[in-house]
A tleap script that builds the chain and sets N, CA, C and O, in Angstrom:
source leaprc.protein.ff14SB
mol = sequence {
  NMET GLU VAL VAL GLN SER ILE GLU ALA PRO
  LEU VAL ALA GLY LEU ILE GLU LEU GLU LEU
  GLN GLU VAL GLU LYS ARG SER CYS MET ILE
  ASP CYS ALA VAL VAL VAL LEU PRO GLN PRO
  PRO TYR SER SER ASP LEU THR LEU SER ASP
  PHE TYR LEU PHE GLY PRO LEU LYS ASP ALA
  PHE ARG GLY THR ARG PHE GLU ASP VAL LYS
  GLY VAL ILE GLN ALA VAL ARG THR TRP LEU
  HIE GLU GLN ASP LYS CSER
}
set mol.1.N position { 17.547 -61.124 22.970 }
set mol.1.CA position { 18.151 -62.247 23.629 }
set mol.1.C position { 18.466 -61.981 24.964 }
set mol.1.O position { 18.264 -62.807 25.854 }
set mol.2.N position { 19.059 -60.627 25.196 }
set mol.2.CA position { 19.847 -60.476 26.427 }
set mol.2.C position { 18.613 -60.212 27.309 }
set mol.2.O position { 18.788 -59.548 28.331 }
set mol.3.N position { 17.339 -60.682 27.005 }
set mol.3.CA position { 16.699 -60.488 28.064 }
set mol.3.C position { 16.140 -61.868 28.499 }
set mol.3.O position { 15.698 -61.863 29.648 }
set mol.4.N position { 16.081 -62.746 28.006 }
set mol.4.CA position { 16.183 -64.346 27.936 }
set mol.4.C position { 17.287 -64.342 28.777 }
set mol.4.O position { 17.096 -64.262 29.990 }
set mol.5.N position { 18.450 -64.418 28.313 }
set mol.5.CA position { 19.588 -64.796 28.780 }
set mol.5.C position { 19.620 -64.168 30.284 }
set mol.5.O position { 19.955 -64.974 31.152 }
set mol.6.N position { 19.319 -62.836 30.718 }
set mol.6.CA position { 19.375 -61.989 31.951 }
set mol.6.C position { 17.716 -62.097 32.558 }
set mol.6.O position { 17.217 -61.229 33.273 }
set mol.7.N position { 17.034 -63.299 32.122 }
set mol.7.CA position { 16.420 -63.958 33.085 }
set mol.7.C position { 16.678 -65.056 33.421 }
set mol.7.O position { 16.083 -65.389 34.446 }
set mol.8.N position { 17.383 -65.864 32.958 }
set mol.8.CA position { 17.529 -67.118 33.050 }
set mol.8.C position { 18.443 -67.304 34.300 }
set mol.8.O position { 18.346 -67.830 35.408 }
set mol.9.N position { 19.344 -66.642 33.609 }
set mol.9.CA position { 20.895 -66.959 34.678 }
set mol.9.C position { 20.390 -66.517 36.127 }
set mol.9.O position { 20.763 -67.330 36.973 }
set mol.10.N position { 19.777 -65.645 36.561 }
set mol.10.CA position { 19.305 -65.945 38.212 }
set mol.10.C position { 18.107 -67.266 38.360 }
set mol.10.O position { 17.571 -67.602 39.416 }
set mol.11.N position { 17.927 -67.737 37.316 }
set mol.11.CA position { 16.839 -68.835 37.401 }
set mol.11.C position { 18.072 -70.229 38.399 }
set mol.11.O position { 18.356 -70.788 39.458 }
set mol.12.N position { 18.434 -70.004 36.481 }
set mol.12.CA position { 19.864 -70.966 36.943 }
set mol.12.C position { 20.416 -71.295 37.736 }
set mol.12.O position { 20.616 -72.445 38.128 }
set mol.13.N position { 21.009 -69.662 38.387 }
set mol.13.CA position { 21.767 -69.944 39.364 }
set mol.13.C position { 20.930 -70.604 40.460 }
set mol.13.O position { 21.278 -71.620 41.061 }
set mol.14.N position { 19.684 -69.865 40.683 }
set mol.14.CA position { 18.945 -70.743 41.928 }
set mol.14.C position { 18.372 -72.109 42.368 }
set mol.14.O position { 18.038 -72.730 43.376 }
set mol.15.N position { 18.480 -72.247 40.607 }
set mol.15.CA position { 18.628 -74.200 40.436 }
set mol.15.C position { 19.416 -74.972 40.816 }
set mol.15.O position { 19.050 -75.997 41.391 }
set mol.16.N position { 20.642 -74.705 40.611 }
set mol.16.CA position { 21.970 -74.498 40.845 }
set mol.16.C position { 22.161 -74.741 42.649 }
set mol.16.O position { 22.250 -75.828 43.221 }
set mol.17.N position { 22.184 -73.469 43.228 }
set mol.17.CA position { 21.888 -73.543 45.111 }
set mol.17.C position { 20.960 -74.363 45.615 }
set mol.17.O position { 21.177 -74.535 46.814 }
set mol.18.N position { 19.581 -75.221 45.051 }
set mol.18.CA position { 19.150 -75.809 45.320 }
set mol.18.C position { 19.377 -77.291 45.374 }
set mol.18.O position { 19.013 -77.988 46.322 }
set mol.19.N position { 20.063 -77.784 44.194 }
set mol.19.CA position { 20.773 -79.229 43.815 }
set mol.19.C position { 21.882 -79.082 45.058 }
set mol.19.O position { 21.947 -79.886 45.988 }
set mol.20.N position { 22.625 -78.067 44.927 }
set mol.20.CA position { 23.965 -78.317 45.617 }
set mol.20.C position { 23.163 -78.321 47.367 }
set mol.20.O position { 23.616 -79.170 48.135 }
set mol.21.N position { 22.163 -77.499 47.846 }
set mol.21.CA position { 21.564 -77.976 49.181 }
set mol.21.C position { 21.163 -79.051 49.712 }
set mol.21.O position { 21.088 -79.360 50.901 }
set mol.22.N position { 20.785 -79.879 48.353 }
set mol.22.CA position { 20.071 -81.093 48.626 }
set mol.22.C position { 20.872 -82.128 48.764 }
set mol.22.O position { 20.644 -83.125 49.450 }
set mol.23.N position { 22.198 -81.824 47.862 }
set mol.23.CA position { 23.319 -82.605 47.911 }
set mol.23.C position { 24.393 -82.707 49.276 }
set mol.23.O position { 25.021 -83.670 49.715 }
set mol.24.N position { 24.306 -81.200 49.763 }
set mol.24.CA position { 24.611 -80.924 51.310 }
set mol.24.C position { 23.979 -81.657 52.173 }
set mol.24.O position { 24.618 -82.080 53.137 }
set mol.25.N position { 22.568 -81.982 52.030 }
set mol.25.CA position { 21.757 -82.722 53.285 }
set mol.25.C position { 21.781 -84.092 53.154 }
set mol.25.O position { 21.764 -84.889 54.092 }
set mol.26.N position { 21.828 -84.407 51.762 }
set mol.26.CA position { 21.873 -86.076 51.966 }
set mol.26.C position { 23.086 -86.226 52.063 }
set mol.26.O position { 23.167 -87.443 51.896 }
set mol.27.N position { 24.288 -85.806 52.241 }
set mol.27.CA position { 25.603 -86.191 52.082 }
set mol.27.C position { 25.758 -86.137 53.795 }
set mol.27.O position { 26.634 -86.866 54.262 }
set mol.28.N position { 24.829 -85.187 54.892 }
set mol.28.CA position { 25.228 -85.227 56.060 }
set mol.28.C position { 24.567 -86.410 56.723 }
set mol.28.O position { 24.791 -86.885 57.837 }
set mol.29.N position { 23.560 -86.846 55.646 }
set mol.29.CA position { 22.494 -87.582 56.235 }
set mol.29.C position { 23.114 -88.796 56.128 }
set mol.29.O position { 22.800 -89.734 56.861 }
set mol.30.N position { 23.727 -88.853 55.523 }
set mol.30.CA position { 25.179 -90.322 55.540 }
set mol.30.C position { 25.941 -90.378 55.857 }
set mol.30.O position { 26.525 -91.451 55.702 }
set mol.31.N position { 26.758 -89.063 56.728 }
set mol.31.CA position { 27.673 -89.039 57.356 }
set mol.31.C position { 26.860 -89.344 58.743 }
set mol.31.O position { 27.251 -89.967 59.730 }
set mol.32.N position { 25.755 -88.781 58.532 }
set mol.32.CA position { 25.419 -89.604 60.233 }
set mol.32.C position { 24.225 -90.562 60.557 }
set mol.32.O position { 23.553 -90.523 61.587 }
set mol.33.N position { 24.065 -91.465 59.468 }
set mol.33.CA position { 24.052 -92.821 59.140 }
set mol.33.C position { 22.435 -92.393 59.288 }
set mol.33.O position { 21.976 -93.268 60.022 }
set mol.34.N position { 21.622 -91.694 59.027 }
set mol.34.CA position { 20.304 -91.329 59.689 }
set mol.34.C position { 19.560 -92.053 58.602 }
set mol.34.O position { 19.834 -91.895 57.412 }
set mol.35.N position { 18.354 -93.066 59.157 }
set mol.35.CA position { 18.315 -94.310 58.339 }
set mol.35.C position { 16.460 -93.243 57.978 }
set mol.35.O position { 15.658 -92.781 58.790 }
set mol.36.N position { 16.451 -93.240 56.627 }
set mol.36.CA position { 14.931 -92.539 56.144 }
set mol.36.C position { 14.050 -93.436 56.057 }
set mol.36.O position { 13.997 -94.361 55.247 }
set mol.37.N position { 13.415 -93.202 56.806 }
set mol.37.CA position { 11.860 -94.855 56.978 }
set mol.37.C position { 10.783 -94.465 55.104 }
set mol.37.O position { 10.777 -93.355 54.572 }
set mol.38.N position { 10.345 -95.205 54.767 }
set mol.38.CA position { 9.379 -94.885 54.097 }
set mol.38.C position { 8.037 -94.980 54.343 }
set mol.38.O position { 7.479 -95.697 55.173 }
set mol.39.N position { 7.555 -94.203 53.560 }
set mol.39.CA position { 6.354 -93.680 53.952 }
set mol.39.C position { 5.231 -94.418 53.936 }
set mol.39.O position { 4.935 -94.617 52.758 }
set mol.40.N position { 4.368 -94.983 54.755 }
set mol.40.CA position { 3.348 -96.032 55.129 }
set mol.40.C position { 2.566 -95.915 54.246 }
set mol.40.O position { 2.418 -94.727 53.961 }
set mol.41.N position { 1.917 -96.641 53.598 }
set mol.41.CA position { 1.412 -97.306 52.801 }
set mol.41.C position { -0.292 -96.436 52.878 }
set mol.41.O position { -0.797 -96.306 53.993 }
set mol.42.N position { -0.754 -96.108 52.114 }
set mol.42.CA position { -2.593 -95.405 52.310 }
set mol.42.C position { -3.076 -96.830 52.794 }
set mol.42.O position { -2.925 -98.006 52.464 }
set mol.43.N position { -3.953 -95.853 54.062 }
set mol.43.CA position { -4.623 -97.295 54.320 }
set mol.43.C position { -5.990 -96.271 54.607 }
set mol.43.O position { -6.176 -95.166 55.117 }
set mol.44.N position { -7.021 -97.604 53.799 }
set mol.44.CA position { -8.754 -96.844 53.532 }
set mol.44.C position { -9.222 -97.291 54.228 }
set mol.44.O position { -10.397 -97.504 53.927 }
set mol.45.N position { -8.815 -97.771 55.577 }
set mol.45.CA position { -9.497 -98.164 56.761 }
set mol.45.C position { -10.124 -97.032 57.647 }
set mol.45.O position { -11.152 -97.045 58.325 }
set mol.46.N position { -9.326 -96.190 57.464 }
set mol.46.CA position { -9.843 -94.768 58.212 }
set mol.46.C position { -10.922 -93.606 57.179 }
set mol.46.O position { -10.484 -93.077 56.157 }
set mol.47.N position { -12.063 -93.424 57.595 }
set mol.47.CA position { -12.300 -92.565 56.625 }
set mol.47.C position { -12.331 -90.927 57.653 }
set mol.47.O position { -11.791 -90.868 58.758 }
set mol.48.N position { -13.025 -89.789 57.040 }
set mol.48.CA position { -12.774 -88.859 57.300 }
set mol.48.C position { -13.800 -89.189 58.707 }
set mol.48.O position { -13.278 -89.196 59.822 }
set mol.49.N position { -14.728 -89.357 58.602 }
set mol.49.CA position { -15.878 -89.595 59.823 }
set mol.49.C position { -14.960 -90.053 61.441 }
set mol.49.O position { -15.363 -90.000 62.603 }
set mol.50.N position { -13.574 -90.506 60.853 }
set mol.50.CA position { -13.129 -91.435 61.853 }
set mol.50.C position { -11.923 -90.317 62.709 }
set mol.50.O position { -11.462 -90.539 63.829 }
set mol.51.N position { -11.704 -89.503 62.119 }
set mol.51.CA position { -10.165 -88.635 62.678 }
set mol.51.C position { -11.002 -87.562 63.701 }
set mol.51.O position { -10.397 -86.849 64.502 }
set mol.52.N position { -12.363 -87.552 63.570 }
set mol.52.CA position { -13.346 -86.995 64.970 }
set mol.52.C position { -13.361 -86.930 66.052 }
set mol.52.O position { -13.767 -86.031 66.788 }
set mol.53.N position { -12.667 -88.423 66.388 }
set mol.53.CA position { -12.344 -89.199 67.564 }
set mol.53.C position { -10.488 -88.927 67.906 }
set mol.53.O position { -10.083 -89.181 69.040 }
set mol.54.N position { -9.868 -88.603 67.230 }
set mol.54.CA position { -8.191 -88.666 67.562 }
set mol.54.C position { -8.420 -87.200 68.762 }
set mol.54.O position { -7.986 -87.129 69.911 }
set mol.55.N position { -9.127 -86.304 68.107 }
set mol.55.CA position { -8.597 -85.444 68.574 }
set mol.55.C position { -9.176 -85.605 70.389 }
set mol.55.O position { -8.279 -86.019 71.123 }
set mol.56.N position { -10.210 -85.387 70.927 }
set mol.56.CA position { -10.714 -85.881 72.433 }
set mol.56.C position { -10.335 -86.901 72.326 }
set mol.56.O position { -11.269 -87.318 73.012 }
set mol.57.N position { -9.478 -88.318 71.956 }
set mol.57.CA position { -9.122 -89.312 73.038 }
set mol.57.C position { -7.405 -88.942 72.981 }
set mol.57.O position { -6.727 -89.722 73.650 }
set mol.58.N position { -6.660 -87.874 72.280 }
set mol.58.CA position { -6.126 -87.417 72.879 }
set mol.58.C position { -5.947 -86.331 73.796 }
set mol.58.O position { -4.833 -86.011 74.211 }
set mol.59.N position { -7.163 -85.671 74.174 }
set mol.59.CA position { -7.311 -84.972 75.099 }
set mol.59.C position { -7.456 -85.761 76.804 }
set mol.59.O position { -7.171 -85.439 77.957 }
set mol.60.N position { -7.887 -86.589 76.313 }
set mol.60.CA position { -9.039 -87.506 77.382 }
set mol.60.C position { -8.003 -88.290 77.846 }
set mol.60.O position { -8.153 -89.032 78.817 }
set mol.61.N position { -6.379 -88.139 76.895 }
set mol.61.CA position { -5.499 -88.746 77.824 }
set mol.61.C position { -4.108 -88.434 78.058 }
set mol.61.O position { -3.112 -89.094 78.355 }
set mol.62.N position { -4.437 -86.832 77.758 }
set mol.62.CA position { -3.052 -85.713 77.861 }
set mol.62.C position { -2.808 -85.854 79.258 }
set mol.62.O position { -3.464 -85.604 80.269 }
set mol.63.N position { -1.299 -86.486 78.949 }
set mol.63.CA position { -0.615 -86.580 80.980 }
set mol.63.C position { -0.687 -88.068 81.761 }
set mol.63.O position { -0.054 -88.327 82.785 }
set mol.64.N position { -1.414 -88.811 81.199 }
set mol.64.CA position { -1.491 -90.109 81.846 }
set mol.64.C position { -0.805 -91.199 81.498 }
set mol.64.O position { -1.214 -91.865 80.547 }
set mol.65.N position { 0.234 -91.539 82.126 }
set mol.65.CA position { 0.918 -92.563 82.091 }
set mol.65.C position { 0.596 -93.909 82.955 }
set mol.65.O position { 0.530 -94.060 84.175 }
set mol.66.N position { 0.428 -94.786 81.933 }
set mol.66.CA position { 0.669 -95.875 81.922 }
set mol.66.C position { 1.196 -96.950 82.220 }
set mol.66.O position { 2.391 -96.736 82.017 }
set mol.67.N position { 1.009 -98.740 82.833 }
set mol.67.CA position { 2.182 -99.330 83.455 }
set mol.67.C position { 2.417 -100.061 81.745 }
set mol.67.O position { 3.613 -100.106 81.459 }
set mol.68.N position { 1.818 -100.411 81.032 }
set mol.68.CA position { 1.976 -101.328 79.973 }
set mol.68.C position { 1.236 -100.952 79.127 }
set mol.68.O position { 0.555 -99.946 79.327 }
set mol.69.N position { 1.171 -101.565 78.098 }
set mol.69.CA position { 0.236 -101.639 76.683 }
set mol.69.C position { -0.759 -102.133 76.935 }
set mol.69.O position { -1.679 -101.729 76.224 }
set mol.70.N position { -1.079 -103.023 77.817 }
set mol.70.CA position { -2.224 -103.658 78.111 }
set mol.70.C position { -3.222 -101.947 79.261 }
set mol.70.O position { -4.265 -101.425 78.865 }
set mol.71.N position { -2.744 -101.672 80.092 }
set mol.71.CA position { -3.896 -100.592 80.213 }
set mol.71.C position { -4.328 -99.444 79.468 }
set mol.71.O position { -5.307 -98.743 79.720 }
set mol.72.N position { -3.196 -99.268 78.168 }
set mol.72.CA position { -3.784 -98.229 77.806 }
set mol.72.C position { -4.858 -98.542 76.522 }
set mol.72.O position { -5.567 -97.678 76.005 }
set mol.73.N position { -4.803 -100.315 76.033 }
set mol.73.CA position { -5.370 -100.885 75.549 }
set mol.73.C position { -7.166 -100.420 76.433 }
set mol.73.O position { -8.042 -99.683 75.979 }
set mol.74.N position { -7.156 -101.187 77.755 }
set mol.74.CA position { -7.955 -101.413 78.278 }
set mol.74.C position { -8.416 -99.723 78.848 }
set mol.74.O position { -9.580 -99.629 79.239 }
set mol.75.N position { -7.892 -98.941 78.878 }
set mol.75.CA position { -7.826 -97.485 79.009 }
set mol.75.C position { -9.122 -97.149 77.775 }
set mol.75.O position { -10.281 -96.770 77.944 }
set mol.76.N position { -8.449 -97.431 76.665 }
set mol.76.CA position { -8.900 -96.507 75.089 }
set mol.76.C position { -10.567 -97.673 74.924 }
set mol.76.O position { -11.497 -97.088 74.371 }
set mol.77.N position { -10.745 -98.572 75.196 }
set mol.77.CA position { -11.800 -99.768 74.980 }
set mol.77.C position { -13.115 -98.972 75.935 }
set mol.77.O position { -14.148 -98.618 75.366 }
set mol.78.N position { -12.926 -98.781 77.288 }
set mol.78.CA position { -13.506 -97.583 78.309 }
set mol.78.C position { -14.067 -96.313 77.252 }
set mol.78.O position { -15.152 -95.979 76.775 }
set mol.79.N position { -13.000 -95.951 77.212 }
set mol.79.CA position { -13.072 -94.701 76.583 }
set mol.79.C position { -14.332 -94.807 75.280 }
set mol.79.O position { -15.353 -94.189 74.979 }
set mol.80.N position { -13.814 -95.587 74.934 }
set mol.80.CA position { -15.081 -95.635 73.289 }
set mol.80.C position { -16.343 -96.238 73.596 }
set mol.80.O position { -17.403 -95.870 73.091 }
set mol.81.N position { -16.206 -97.311 74.554 }
set mol.81.CA position { -17.640 -97.246 74.784 }
set mol.81.C position { -18.546 -96.354 75.803 }
set mol.81.O position { -19.747 -96.492 76.037 }
set mol.82.N position { -17.552 -95.310 76.397 }
set mol.82.CA position { -18.478 -93.974 76.988 }
set mol.82.C position { -19.271 -93.225 76.571 }
set mol.82.O position { -20.336 -92.798 77.016 }
set mol.83.N position { -18.216 -92.914 74.856 }
set mol.83.CA position { -18.587 -92.193 73.814 }
set mol.83.C position { -20.109 -91.990 73.021 }
set mol.83.O position { -20.363 -93.018 72.393 }
set mol.84.N position { -20.778 -91.343 72.932 }
set mol.84.CA position { -22.381 -91.490 71.975 }
set mol.84.C position { -22.146 -92.109 70.874 }
set mol.84.O position { -21.253 -91.729 70.116 }
set mol.85.N position { -22.875 -93.109 70.632 }
set mol.85.CA position { -22.637 -93.736 69.844 }
set mol.85.C position { -23.169 -93.543 68.201 }
set mol.85.O position { -22.943 -94.143 67.151 }
set mol.86.N position { -24.214 -92.059 68.704 }
set mol.86.CA position { -24.899 -90.979 67.552 }
set mol.86.C position { -23.749 -90.326 66.735 }
set mol.86.O position { -24.006 -89.513 65.847 }
savepdb mol mol.pdb
quit
């Protein structure tokens, strides 16, 4: 029985410490008026094959500044049309 108690004590102390850290974190978030955003819903619209575009798209526009959203949309459309269709 002593062996179990000697093993349990550090585990329980560790769990209590983790719980106290969580309470402290939540208290700080409340004090700082942090708004926790919900996780967006899963979108099955994007398939794994769609993700290969994101890296090259980011690279193509890295450092580019646009005047407005319409400029972004036009630039992305142009970039997409220039890509190989295969």
